[in-house]
C-alpha positions as CSV (number, residue, x, y, z in Angstrom):
1,X,127.9,43.7,294.5
2,X,126.5,44.2,291.0
3,X,126.5,47.7,289.6
4,X,123.5,49.5,288.4
5,X,123.7,48.3,284.8
6,X,122.0,51.4,283.2
7,X,124.0,54.0,285.0
8,X,127.2,52.1,284.8
9,X,127.0,51.6,281.1
10,X,126.2,55.3,280.6
11,X,129.4,56.1,282.5
12,X,131.3,53.6,280.4
13,X,129.9,55.1,277.2
14,X,130.8,58.7,278.4
15,X,134.4,57.6,279.2
16,X,134.6,55.8,275.8
17,X,133.5,59.0,274.0
18,X,136.0,61.0,275.9
19,X,138.8,58.6,274.9
20,X,137.7,58.8,271.3
21,X,137.5,62.6,271.4
22,X,141.0,62.9,272.9
23,X,142.3,60.3,270.4
24,X,141.0,62.5,267.5
25,X,142.6,65.6,269.0
26,X,145.9,63.8,269.5
27,X,145.8,62.5,265.9
28,X,145.1,66.0,264.6
29,X,148.0,67.4,266.5
30,X,150.3,64.7,265.2
31,X,149.2,65.3,261.6
32,X,149.7,69.1,261.8
33,X,152.7,70.4,259.9
34,X,155.7,70.4,262.3
35,X,158.5,71.6,260.0
36,X,157.5,75.3,259.9
37,X,157.1,76.0,263.6
38,X,158.4,73.1,265.6
39,X,158.1,74.8,268.9
40,X,154.4,75.5,268.4
41,X,153.8,71.9,267.1
42,X,155.7,70.5,270.1
43,X,153.7,72.7,272.6
44,X,150.4,71.8,271.0
45,X,151.1,68.1,270.9
46,X,152.4,68.1,274.5
47,X,149.2,69.7,275.6
48,X,147.2,67.0,273.8
49,X,149.4,64.3,275.3
50,X,148.8,65.7,278.8
51,X,145.0,65.8,278.1
52,X,145.2,62.2,277.0
53,X,146.8,61.3,280.2
54,X,144.0,62.8,282.3
55,X,141.3,61.1,280.2
56,X,143.1,57.8,280.4
57,X,143.5,58.0,284.1
58,X,139.7,58.6,284.4
59,X,139.1,55.6,282.2
60,X,141.4,53.4,284.3
61,X,139.8,54.6,287.5
62,X,136.3,53.9,286.2
63,X,137.1,50.4,285.0
64,X,139.6,49.2,287.5
65,X,138.4,51.0,290.6
66,X,136.3,49.6,293.3
67,X,132.8,49.1,292.0
68,X,134.0,49.7,288.5
69,X,133.3,47.9,285.3
70,X,136.0,45.2,285.7
71,X,134.7,44.2,289.1
72,X,131.2,43.9,287.8
73,X,132.2,41.9,284.7
74,X,134.3,39.5,286.9
75,X,131.3,39.0,289.2
76,X,128.7,38.7,286.3
77,X,130.8,36.7,283.9
78,X,133.8,35.0,285.5
79,X,134.7,33.3,282.2
80,X,135.8,36.8,281.0
81,X,138.5,37.3,283.6
82,X,141.3,36.7,281.1
83,X,139.9,39.5,278.9
84,X,139.6,41.8,281.9
85,X,143.2,41.0,282.8
86,X,144.3,41.7,279.2
87,X,142.6,45.1,279.3
88,X,144.3,45.9,282.6
89,X,147.7,45.1,281.0
90,X,146.8,47.3,278.1
91,X,146.1,50.2,280.5
92,X,149.7,49.9,281.7
93,X,151.0,49.7,278.2
94,X,149.0,52.8,277.1
95,X,150.4,54.7,280.1
96,X,153.9,53.7,279.0
97,X,153.2,54.6,275.4
98,X,151.9,58.1,276.4
99,X,155.0,58.6,278.6
100,X,157.3,57.6,275.6
101,X,155.5,60.3,273.5
102,X,155.8,62.8,276.3
103,X,159.5,62.1,276.7
104,X,160.1,62.4,273.0
105,X,158.3,65.8,273.0
106,X,160.4,67.1,275.9
107,X,163.6,66.3,274.1
108,X,163.4,69.2,271.6
109,X,164.4,71.3,269.9
110,X,163.7,68.9,267.0
111,X,165.7,67.8,264.1
112,X,163.8,66.2,261.2
113,X,164.7,62.8,262.7
114,X,163.5,63.7,266.2
115,X,160.2,65.1,264.8
116,X,159.7,61.8,262.9
117,X,160.5,59.9,266.1
118,X,158.0,61.9,268.1
119,X,155.4,61.3,265.4
120,X,156.1,57.5,265.4
121,X,155.7,57.4,269.2
122,X,152.4,59.2,268.9
123,X,151.2,56.9,266.1
124,X,152.1,53.9,268.1
125,X,150.1,55.2,271.0
126,X,147.1,55.8,268.7
127,X,147.4,52.2,267.4
128,X,147.4,50.8,270.9
129,X,144.5,52.9,271.9
130,X,142.5,51.8,268.8
131,X,143.1,48.1,269.7
132,X,142.3,48.7,273.4
133,X,139.0,50.3,272.5
134,X,138.1,47.3,270.3
135,X,139.0,44.9,273.0
136,X,136.9,46.8,275.4
137,X,133.9,46.9,273.0
138,X,134.3,43.1,272.7
139,X,134.2,42.7,276.4
140,X,131.2,44.9,276.9
141,X,129.4,43.0,274.2
142,X,130.1,39.6,275.7
143,X,129.4,40.7,279.3
144,X,126.3,42.7,278.7
145,X,125.2,42.0,275.2
146,X,125.2,45.6,274.3
147,X,126.4,47.5,271.2
148,X,128.5,50.4,272.4
149,X,128.2,52.3,269.2
150,X,130.7,53.4,266.6
151,X,133.0,55.0,269.2
152,X,133.6,51.8,271.1
153,X,136.3,51.3,273.7
């Protein structure tokens, strides 16, 4: 069953924008000064991490769920199955990276080394997300010959 291409791609673009927006908020929280008020930094970053988890779950449901993007790509372009499988694996890796950040944030109060460790976990998550968004943009382009714009997934 092929999905309605116009509506489906609109939903994909909306989820891509949501991922991009939460990525920016997470980066801003990571970059905020943590040395002066570690508790506030920790609380803010934990909230951004939780927000990321919700947006990521919506993204995963929309791509992996029944009638979702991956199902349509597999039907439309079977040659792209390996790319779909890679993106599925990246979803799991992103969830694990977010959980590592969350665990690091819950381990406070922070020493300087623990603050640096939490930031490193957050930066690793952002790097994985940036790569995932590019892989998703590549898949969309190949499957639908569309440009997903500057905020691609």
